[in-house]
C-alpha positions in Angstrom: 39.5 -19.7 -22.3 37.2 -21.3 -19.6 38.0 -24.6 -21.2 41.7 -24.2 -20.5 41.2 -22.9 -17.0 38.9 -25.8 -16.0 41.1 -28.4 -17.8 44.2 -27.2 -16.0 42.4 -27.0 -12.7 41.3 -30.6 -13.1 44.9 -31.6 -13.8 45.9 -29.9 -10.5 43.1 -31.6 -8.7 44.0 -35.1 -9.9 47.7 -34.4 -9.2 46.9 -33.3 -5.6 44.8 -36.4 -5.1 47.7 -38.5 -6.2 49.9 -36.9 -3.5 47.2 -36.6 -0.8 46.0 -40.2 -0.9 49.4 -41.9 -0.4 50.4 -39.3 2.2 47.2 -40.1 4.1 48.0 -43.8 4.0 51.8 -43.8 4.6 52.1 -40.9 7.0 48.9 -40.6 8.9 47.8 -44.2 8.3 51.3 -45.7 8.8 50.6 -48.1 6.0 47.7 -49.8 7.7 48.7 -49.4 11.3 46.1 -46.7 12.0 42.5 -48.0 12.5 40.4 -47.6 9.3 37.7 -45.6 11.2 40.2 -43.1 12.6 41.8 -42.8 9.2 38.4 -42.2 7.5 37.3 -39.5 10.0 40.5 -37.6 9.5 40.2 -37.8 5.8 36.5 -36.9 5.5 37.0 -33.7 7.5 39.0 -32.1 4.6 36.3 -32.9 2.1 33.6 -31.5 4.3 35.5 -28.2 4.6 34.5 -27.4 1.0 30.9 -26.9 2.1 32.0 -23.7 3.9 32.7 -21.9 0.6 29.1 -22.4 -0.7 27.5 -19.4 1.2 30.5 -17.2 0.2 29.9 -18.1 -3.5 26.3 -17.3 -3.2 27.0 -13.9 -1.7 30.0 -12.6 -3.8 29.7 -14.9 -6.9 31.9 -17.7 -8.0 34.6 -16.0 -10.0 36.4 -14.0 -7.2 36.3 -17.1 -5.0 37.6 -19.3 -7.9 40.5 -16.9 -8.5 41.6 -16.8 -4.8 41.1 -20.6 -4.3 42.9 -21.3 -7.6 45.9 -19.2 -6.7 46.0 -20.8 -3.3 45.8 -24.3 -4.8 48.7 -23.6 -7.1 50.9 -21.9 -4.5 50.4 -24.7 -1.9 51.0 -27.4 -4.5 54.3 -25.7 -5.5 55.3 -25.4 -1.8 54.5 -29.1 -1.4 57.2 -29.8 -4.0 59.9 -28.7 -1.5 58.8 -30.9 1.4 60.9 -33.8 2.5 58.1 -36.1 3.6 56.6 -36.5 7.0 53.9 -34.4 8.6 54.8 -31.3 6.4 54.0 -33.3 3.3 50.7 -34.6 4.8 49.3 -31.3 6.0 50.4 -29.3 3.0 48.7 -31.9 0.8 45.6 -31.5 3.0 45.7 -27.7 2.5 46.1 -28.1 -1.2 43.2 -30.5 -1.3 40.9 -28.1 0.5 41.9 -25.2 -1.8 41.3 -27.5 -4.9 37.8 -28.4 -3.6 36.9 -24.8 -2.9 38.1 -23.9 -6.4 35.9 -26.7 -7.8 32.8 -25.4 -5.9 33.5 -21.8 -7.0 34.0 -22.7 -10.7 30.6 -24.5 -10.6 29.0 -21.2 -9.3 30.6 -19.1 -12.1 28.3 -20.7 -14.6 31.1 -21.3 -17.1 30.5 -24.1 -19.6 32.6 -26.8 -18.0 31.7 -30.0 -19.9 34.6 -30.0 -22.4 37.0 -28.6 -19.9 36.4 -31.4 -17.4 36.9 -34.1 -19.9 40.0 -32.4 -21.4 41.5 -32.0 -17.9 41.0 -35.7 -17.2 42.5 -36.5 -20.6 45.6 -34.3 -19.9 46.1 -35.8 -16.5 46.1 -39.3 -17.9 48.4 -38.4 -20.7 50.8 -36.7 -18.3 50.9 -39.6 -15.9 51.5 -42.0 -18.9 54.2 -39.8 -20.2 56.0 -39.8 -16.9 55.8 -43.6 -16.8 53.2 -43.5 -13.9 55.4 -41.2 -11.9 54.1 -37.8 -10.7 55.8 -34.4 -10.6 55.8 -34.6 -6.8 58.3 -37.4 -6.8 60.6 -36.1 -9.5 63.7 -34.1 -8.7 62.7 -30.5 -7.7 63.8 -28.9 -11.0 62.1 -31.7 -13.1 58.9 -31.3 -11.1 59.0 -27.5 -11.7 59.4 -28.1 -15.4 55.8 -29.5 -15.4 54.2 -27.7 -12.4 55.7 -24.3 -13.3 54.3 -24.3 -16.8 50.9 -25.5 -15.6 50.8 -22.9 -12.8 51.7 -19.9 -15.0 49.1 -20.8 -17.7 46.4 -21.6 -15.1 46.8 -18.5 -13.0 47.2 -16.1 -15.9 44.2 -17.5 -17.7 41.9 -17.5 -14.7 42.7 -13.9 -13.7 42.3 -12.7 -17.3 39.0 -14.2 -18.2 35.7 -12.6 -17.0 32.4 -14.0 -15.9 30.2 -15.5 -18.6 27.7 -13.2 -20.2 25.0 -15.9 -20.0 25.7 -18.2 -17.1 24.9 -21.8 -17.6 24.7 -23.6 -14.2 25.5 -27.3 -14.7 24.6 -29.1 -11.4 24.2 -32.4 -13.0 27.8 -32.3 -14.3 29.2 -31.4 -10.9 27.0 -34.1 -9.2 28.5 -36.9 -11.3 32.1 -35.6 -11.2 33.0 -37.3 -7.9 32.0 -40.8 -9.1 33.7 -40.1 -12.5 36.9 -39.2 -10.6 36.7 -42.4 -8.6 36.2 -44.6 -11.7 38.9 -42.7 -13.6 41.5 -42.9 -10.8 40.9 -46.6 -10.0 40.3 -48.0 -13.4 39.6 -46.0 -16.6 42.4 -43.4 -16.2 44.9 -45.8 -14.5 47.9 -46.5 -16.7 49.2 -49.2 -14.3 46.1 -51.3 -15.1 47.3 -51.5 -18.8 50.9 -52.1 -17.7 49.9 -55.1 -15.5 47.8 -56.9 -18.1 48.8 -60.4 -19.1 51.5 -60.3 -21.8 52.2 -56.6 -21.1 50.9 -55.5 -24.5 52.8 -52.5 -25.8 49.6 -51.1 -27.4 47.8 -50.8 -24.0 49.0 -47.4 -22.9 48.8 -45.7 -26.3 45.3 -47.1 -26.7 44.2 -45.7 -23.3 45.7 -42.2 -24.0 44.1 -42.2 -27.4 40.7 -43.1 -26.0 40.9 -40.1 -23.6 41.8 -37.8 -26.5 38.8 -39.1 -28.4 36.6 -38.6 -25.3 37.0 -34.8 -25.6 35.0 -34.5 -28.9 32.7 -37.3 -27.8 31.7 -35.2 -24.9 30.1 -32.7 -27.3 27.6 -35.3 -28.6 23.9 -34.8 -27.7 20.8 -36.9 -28.1 18.5 -39.2 -26.1 20.8 -42.1 -26.8 23.9 -40.5 -25.4 23.3 -41.3 -21.7 22.2 -44.9 -22.1 25.1 -45.7 -24.4 27.5 -44.0 -22.0 26.2 -46.0 -19.0 26.3 -49.3 -21.0 29.9 -48.5 -22.0 30.8 -47.8 -18.3 29.4 -51.1 -17.1 31.1 -53.0 -19.9 34.4 -51.3 -19.1 34.1 -52.1 -15.4 33.3 -55.8 -16.0 36.0 -56.2 -18.6 38.9 -54.3 -16.9 37.7 -54.5 -13.3 36.4 -58.1 -13.0 38.0 -60.3 -15.5 41.1 -62.3 -14.7 43.1 -65.0 -16.5 42.9 -68.5 -15.0 46.6 -68.8 -15.9 49.1 -67.0 -18.2 52.5 -68.6 -18.5 52.0 -70.3 -15.1 50.7 -67.1 -13.3 47.1 -67.0 -12.1 45.0 -63.9 -11.6 46.5 -61.4 -14.2 44.3 -59.0 -16.0 43.5 -60.2 -19.5 45.6 -58.9 -22.4 42.5 -57.0 -23.6 42.2 -55.0 -20.4 43.3 -51.8 -22.1 40.5 -52.2 -24.7 37.9 -52.5 -21.9 39.4 -49.4 -20.3 39.1 -47.5 -23.6 35.5 -48.5 -23.9 34.9 -47.2 -20.3 36.7 -43.9 -21.2 34.3 -43.3 -24.1 31.4 -43.9 -21.7 32.9 -41.3 -19.3 33.0 -38.8 -22.2 29.4 -39.5 -23.1 28.0 -39.3 -19.6 29.9 -36.1 -18.8 28.8 -34.5 -22.1 25.2 -35.4 -21.5 25.4 -34.0 -17.9 27.0 -30.8 -19.1 24.1 -30.2 -21.5 21.5 -30.2 -18.8 21.4 -26.7 -17.4 19.5 -25.9 -14.2 18.7 -22.7 -12.3 21.3 -23.2 -9.6 24.2 -25.4 -8.6 23.7 -25.4 -4.8 26.0 -28.0 -3.1 26.3 -30.5 -5.9 30.1 -30.3 -6.3 30.8 -30.5 -2.6 28.5 -33.6 -2.1 30.0 -35.1 -5.3 33.5 -35.0 -3.9 32.3 -36.5 -0.6 31.0 -39.3 -2.8 34.4 -39.6 -4.4 36.0 -40.1 -1.0 33.4 -42.5 0.2 33.7 -44.7 -2.9 37.5 -44.7 -2.7 37.4 -45.5 1.0 35.0 -48.4 0.5 37.0 -49.8 -2.4 40.3 -50.0 -0.6 39.2 -50.5 3.1 36.3 -52.9 2.7 38.1 -55.6 4.8 39.2 -53.3 7.6 35.6 -52.0 8.1 34.2 -55.6 7.7 31.8 -55.1 4.8 32.0 -58.5 3.3 29.4 -57.8 0.6 31.7 -55.2 -1.0 34.0 -57.6 -2.7 36.4 -56.7 -5.4 34.7 -54.9 -8.3 31.4 -54.3 -6.7 32.4 -50.9 -5.5 33.2 -50.0 -9.1 29.6 -50.8 -10.1 28.5 -48.8 -7.1 30.4 -45.9 -8.6 28.6 -46.3 -11.9 25.3 -46.4 -10.0 26.3 -43.2 -8.1 26.6 -41.3 -11.4 23.7 -43.0 -13.1 21.2 -41.9 -10.5 21.6 -38.1 -10.8 22.2 -38.2 -14.5 19.2 -40.5 -15.1 16.9 -38.4 -13.0 17.9 -35.3 -14.8 17.3 -37.0 -18.2 13.9 -38.2 -17.2 12.9 -34.7 -16.0 14.0 -33.1 -19.2 12.1 -35.7 -21.3 8.9 -34.8 -19.4 9.3 -31.0 -19.5 8.4 -30.4 -23.2 5.2 -32.4 -22.9 4.1 -30.5 -19.8 4.8 -27.2 -21.5 2.9 -28.0 -24.6 -0.1 -29.1 -22.5 -0.6 -25.6 -21.2 -1.7 -23.7 -24.3 -3.9 -21.1 -22.5 -3.3 -17.5 -23.5 -0.8 -15.6 -21.3 -2.1 -12.2 -20.3 0.0 -9.1 -20.8 0.2 -8.5 -17.1 1.5 -12.0 -16.2 4.4 -12.1 -13.8 7.9 -12.9 -15.0 7.7 -16.3 -13.3 5.3 -18.1 -15.6 4.2 -21.5 -14.7 5.0 -24.2 -17.2 7.1 -22.0 -19.5 10.4 -23.2 -20.8 13.5 -21.0 -21.2 16.5 -21.3 -23.4 19.9 -22.0 -22.0 23.3 -22.6 -23.4 23.7 -26.2 -24.4 27.3 -26.3 -23.4 28.8 -26.4 -26.9 27.5 -23.4 -28.8 23.9 -24.7 -29.2 20.8 -23.9 -27.3 18.6 -26.0 -25.0 15.0 -25.0 -24.7 13.7 -28.0 -22.8 14.7 -26.8 -19.3 11.8 -25.7 -17.0 12.0 -22.2 -15.6 13.6 -22.2 -12.2 12.2 -21.0 -8.9 12.2 -17.4 -7.6 15.6 -15.8 -7.6 17.3 -13.6 -5.1 18.3 -10.0 -5.6 21.7 -9.6 -7.2 21.8 -13.2 -8.6 20.0 -12.7 -11.9 23.2 -13.6 -13.8 23.3 -17.0 -12.2 19.7 -18.0 -12.4 18.4 -18.7 -15.9 14.8 -17.9 -16.4 14.8 -14.5 -14.8 15.7 -11.3 -16.7 17.6 -8.5 -15.2 15.6 -5.6 -13.7 12.6 -7.7 -12.8 11.4 -9.1 -9.5 8.9 -11.9 -8.9 5.3 -10.7 -9.4 6.3 -7.3 -10.9 4.2 -6.1 -13.8 6.2 -5.4 -17.0 6.1 -1.9 -18.5 3.3 -1.4 -21.0 4.1 -2.5 -24.5 7.1 -4.6 -23.4 5.4 -7.7 -22.1 8.5 -8.8 -20.1 11.0 -8.1 -22.9 14.4 -6.6 -22.4 14.7 -2.8 -22.7 14.9 -1.6 -26.2 13.7 -4.9 -27.6 10.6 -4.9 -29.9 7.3 -5.9 -28.5 6.5 -9.6 -28.6 3.2 -11.4 -28.9 1.3 -11.8 -25.7 -1.0 -14.5 -26.9 -0.2 -18.1 -25.9 0.8 -20.7 -28.4 3.9 -21.6 -30.4 4.6 -18.0 -31.4 5.0 -16.9 -27.8 7.1 -19.8 -26.8 9.4 -19.3 -29.8 9.7 -15.6 -29.0 10.6 -16.5 -25.5 13.4 -18.8 -26.6 14.8 -16.4 -29.1 14.7 -13.5 -26.6 16.5 -15.5 -23.8 19.0 -17.3 -26.0 22.7 -16.2 -25.7 24.3 -14.5 -28.7 26.1 -16.9 -31.0 29.9 -17.2 -30.3 32.2 -15.2 -32.5 34.7 -16.8 -34.8 37.6 -16.1 -32.4 35.6 -17.7 -29.5 34.9 -20.8 -31.7 38.5 -21.4 -32.6 40.1 -20.3 -29.3 39.5 -23.5 -27.3 40.4 -26.0 -30.0 43.5 -24.0 -30.8 44.6 -24.0 -27.2 43.9 -27.7 -26.8 45.9 -28.4 -30.0 49.0 -26.5 -28.7 49.2 -26.4 -24.9 48.4 -30.0 -24.0 50.6 -31.7 -26.6 53.6 -29.6 -25.5 53.1 -30.7 -21.9 52.7 -34.3 -22.9 55.8 -34.2 -25.0 57.8 -32.7 -22.2 56.7 -35.5 -19.9 57.2 -38.3 -22.4 60.6 -37.3 -23.8 62.2 -34.8 -21.4 61.4 -36.0 -17.9 61.4 -39.8 -17.9 64.5 -41.2 -16.2 67.1 -43.0 -18.3 67.4 -46.8 -18.1 69.5 -47.8 -15.1 72.4 -50.2 -14.8 72.0 -53.8 -13.8 73.4 -54.8 -10.4 76.7 -56.7 -10.7 76.5 -59.8 -8.6 79.5 -61.5 -7.0 81.2 -63.8 -9.5 82.0 -66.6 -7.1 81.4 -70.0 -8.7 78.7 -72.2 -7.3 76.9 -69.3 -5.5 73.6 -67.6 -6.0 72.8 -64.3 -4.4 69.1 -64.0 -3.5 67.4 -60.9 -2.0 63.9 -60.6 -0.5 62.5 -57.1 0.2 59.1 -55.8 1.3 59.1 -52.5 -0.5 55.9 -51.0 0.9 54.7 -49.9 -2.5 57.9 -47.9 -3.0 57.1 -45.5 -0.1 59.8 -44.8 2.5 59.5 -44.2 6.2 59.1 -40.5 5.5 56.1 -41.1 3.3 57.9 -40.2 0.0 57.6 -42.3 -3.1 61.2 -42.6 -4.2 61.9 -45.5 -6.7 65.5 -44.2 -7.1 66.2 -44.7 -3.4 64.6 -48.1 -3.4 66.6 -49.1 -6.5 69.9 -47.9 -4.9 69.2 -50.0 -1.8 68.6 -53.1 -4.0 71.6 -52.4 -6.3 74.0 -52.3 -3.4 73.0 -55.9 -2.5 74.0 -57.2 -6.0 71.2 -59.8 -6.4 71.1 -62.6 -8.9 67.5 -63.2 -8.0 65.4 -60.4 -6.4 62.0 -61.1 -4.7 59.7 -58.2 -3.9 56.6 -58.1 -1.6 53.9 -55.5 -1.5 54.3 -54.6 -5.2 51.7 -52.1 -6.2 51.2 -51.6 -9.9 48.1 -49.4 -10.1 46.3 -48.7 -6.8 45.0 -45.1 -6.9 45.1 -45.1 -3.1 48.9 -45.2 -3.4 49.1 -42.7 -6.3 48.5 -45.1 -9.2 52.2 -45.9 -9.8 53.5 -49.0 -11.5 56.3 -49.4 -9.0 57.5 -52.7 -10.6 58.1 -51.2 -14.0 59.8 -48.1 -12.4 62.2 -50.4 -10.4 62.8 -52.8 -13.3 63.8 -49.9 -15.5 66.2 -48.5 -13.0 67.7 -51.9 -12.2 67.6 -53.1 -15.8 66.2 -56.4 -14.7 63.4 -58.5 -16.4 60.5 -59.4 -14.1 57.6 -61.7 -13.5 54.6 -60.5 -11.5 52.1 -62.6 -9.6 48.9 -61.0 -8.3 47.8 -61.6 -4.7 44.8 -59.3 -4.1 43.9 -58.3 -7.6 45.7 -58.0 -11.0 47.6 -54.9 -9.7 48.8 -56.0 -6.3 51.1 -58.9 -5.3 54.7 -60.1 -5.5 57.4 -60.2 -8.1 60.7 -61.9 -9.1 63.4 -60.0 -11.1 66.3 -61.9 -12.5 68.6 -62.1 -15.5 69.1 -65.9 -14.9 67.2 -68.1 -17.3 63.8 -69.2 -16.0 63.1 -72.8 -16.6 59.8 -73.0 -14.8 57.3 -70.4 -13.5 54.2 -71.0 -11.4 52.0 -69.3 -8.8 49.2 -70.4 -6.6 46.5 -68.4 -4.7 46.5 -68.7 -0.9 43.4 -68.3 1.3 43.1 -64.6 1.8 40.6 -64.5 4.7 38.9 -61.5 3.1 42.0 -59.2 3.3 42.2 -56.8 0.3 45.9 -57.4 0.0 45.4 -61.1 -0.5 48.1 -63.7 -0.5 49.9 -66.0 -3.1 53.1 -68.0 -3.6 55.3 -67.5 -6.6 57.8 -70.1 -7.6 60.5 -70.0 -10.3 63.2 -72.5 -11.2 66.3 -70.6 -12.4 69.4 -71.9 -14.1 72.0 -70.8 -11.6 74.8 -72.2 -13.8 74.9 -74.5 -16.8 73.3 -77.8 -15.8 72.5 -76.5 -12.3 69.1 -75.2 -11.2 67.7 -73.7 -8.0 64.0 -73.3 -7.2 63.1 -70.0 -5.5 59.7 -69.4 -3.8 58.4 -66.0 -2.7 55.4 -65.5 -0.5 53.9 -62.9 1.9 51.8 -64.3 4.7 49.2 -62.1 6.3 49.5 -60.7 9.8 46.3 -61.8 11.7 45.2 -63.5 14.9 43.0 -66.1 13.3 43.8 -69.3 11.5 44.2 -67.8 8.1 48.1 -67.3 8.2 48.6 -70.8 9.4 46.5 -72.2 6.5 48.4 -70.0 4.1 51.7 -71.3 5.5 50.6 -74.9 5.0 49.6 -74.3 1.4 52.8 -72.4 0.7 54.9 -75.1 2.3 53.3 -77.8 0.2 53.9 -75.7 -2.9 57.6 -75.2 -2.0 58.1 -78.9 -1.5 56.6 -79.6 -4.9 58.8 -76.9 -6.5 61.8 -78.6 -4.8 61.3 -82.0 -6.5 63.4 -81.1 -9.5 65.9 -78.7 -7.8 66.9 -77.6 -4.3 64.5 -74.9 -3.1 64.7 -71.7 -1.0 61.7 -69.9 0.4 61.9 -66.2 1.2 59.5 -63.4 2.0 57.7 -61.3 4.6 56.2 -64.1 6.8 54.9 -61.8 9.5 56.0 -64.5 11.9 59.0 -65.5 13.9 61.0 -68.7 13.3 59.3 -70.6 16.2 55.8 -69.7 15.2 53.2 -72.2 13.9 53.4 -70.6 10.5 57.2 -71.3 10.1 56.9 -74.8 11.6 54.8 -75.6 8.5 58.0 -75.2 6.5 60.5 -76.6 9.0 58.2 -79.6 9.6 58.6 -80.5 5.9 62.4 -80.6 6.0 63.3 -76.9 5.3 65.9 -75.3 7.5 66.3 -71.8 9.0 68.5 -70.0 6.5 69.2 -67.1 8.9 70.3 -69.3 11.9 74.0 -68.4 11.6 73.3 -64.6 11.7 70.4 -64.3 14.2 68.9 -62.0 15.4 68.1 -60.6 11.9 65.6 -57.9 12.9 64.0 -56.2 9.9 60.9 -54.3 11.1 60.4 -51.4 11.6 63.3 -50.2 9.4 64.2 -47.2 11.6 64.3 -49.2 14.8 64.2 -52.9 13.9 62.7 -55.0 16.7 61.0 -57.9 14.9 62.3 -60.8 12.9 59.5 -61.4 10.5 61.3 -61.5 7.1 62.5 -65.1 6.8 64.6 -67.4 4.6 64.1 -71.2 4.7 66.4 -73.4 2.7 66.6 -76.9 1.4 69.3 -79.0 3.2 71.0 -79.4 -0.3 71.8 -75.7 -0.1 74.2 -73.9 2.3 73.9 -70.3 3.4 77.4 -68.7 3.1 76.5 -65.1 4.0 73.6 -63.1 5.3 73.2 -59.3 4.9 70.5 -56.9 6.0 71.8 -53.3 5.6 70.0 -50.2 7.1 67.7 -48.3 4.8 64.7 -46.0 5.0 63.4 -46.8 1.5 60.7 -49.0 3.1 59.3 -49.9 6.5 61.2 -53.2 6.2 64.9 -53.9 5.8 65.9 -56.1 2.9 67.5 -59.5 3.5 70.2 -60.9 1.2 71.6 -64.5 1.4 74.4 -66.0 -0.6 73.6 -69.6 -1.4 76.1 -72.3 -2.2 74.6 -75.0 -4.4 
């Protein structure tokens, strides 16, 4: 039963992080408008709050605190489902996060065997996210979200209230110390379904392979041996390099995509996660202390550095290096614990002097048996320090009814009441008797089959509900105007699919686009996997709703960039990287030549220039203009996108100076930002003189912080 409680709690924790992170960015951070330092201070305060529950757990024990914090976590998360964005969504998500962190700390203090539960929870969270097509219950319709959350909540609360504290606590501080870096690596890379979606060639086997690897990681986490940790760390490093570093030089004209084997590298990293967590769970220590709280602070720090490295001007932390820093953050505590355990048996064997019958309970150099986390016994853990009154059950190495320095009753030599006398002479016999006396009783048959049976029934049901009952049906394609000799082109900065209210609503975004009836749709700020924004693949979600094929071009990394969606035949496809100036969002230019009508082609170029005060945007514009002119050698060209500049700026003069014209001249002013009170004209259209703009449309919408711009071209 603890396996189910811990697994479901981890599912809730990951789900809350998928809501809290994008709420932090889009509501409090205003999608990058808030300074990174201010954003970081606001965010870290909620993680630090978890430290306050540590003294309470020490005083009253972990279980009562875990029950209260777990119920609060579930109730606030359900309440969050009914918010309609804005500050209510942000602060309820913050409250849910604090409750989840307090629950995590309390669970660590219960002494429950958490190794398999943590891995199973991560596996279930990944499978659920994959089954929903990278959507979350938060962003579903209320009743659909309740279909998932209600089931999880009922099972979690009932199981947590019903189970009791463990008979033989097994504190696992090493496991909780590495959990934060593991959550970071899982969210950003190894458990991120969008990474598999965005790989070159879009392999259909990528997502099933990733989910299957997580299912395999659960039994893998039960493996033990001196080789487990080194193999796990090697697998993690290989997975980071393969899925986090490698990019294609070109794939069908597009540069910077993840290789088609990215999902395989992800799967290798997943198995490494299982090995490392399993090894950490097997290393029992006398006390947990503040390990889980510090670990989650580490999670936030790694996530913050990974996505805000440009804003805080740490140039050395380029793409991928923070991922390796995450591996290092879990390798250090896990490695130190492994080295300590390797040395412990040798030091114990070195002290073979006889132990007198009146020796105190705290014997120097003696080892004590603890639960190995999977039904076995570890006897290579040194006896802990002196324990406090009332905490015998949480400190292995101290038997109930004794105090440091107390002399055992005659004839008992420190044994439990009613137990037969044990040898008092030193040597192997005494050490073996100690281990047998302190070892927990073997689990019953019911206890051995309970967890596997629950894992075999509960999680597949949840995954099946997500995969078959909650995914939205395929949408209908927008019906463009049928006027001969025209081409309807739309450009839209979708802000990762988040509206002005901070809600992720692909249905609302799709409805806005569908009303414009595009022949060719160009999207900026397309996020396919960033955990900071929830880990959604917004491009696949929109393409499914619009029933439009797409081509994606990375700008910052293989999961962030621009896209073109069209049913028109594509005769040529090409992208180029633009100088990024160090910005994590990068820049690129994507060009397609579409067959607008039999024998008639039009070249369409999409780009998103950065908003900066230096020379970088001007250099980007020069490169993009050269690219557009080259694309226009075989067909008339139109350039569209979020230029972050007005028509009279130096950036736009790079295009007009090469013969392109202002495509919005007849309709100006065309203010598109911010969407609720448009004041700036920064979304631009530049056309070849061989094309004529017949109509311009920029309807109101709150699906993004920008308004879309649609033009009808006559060719």
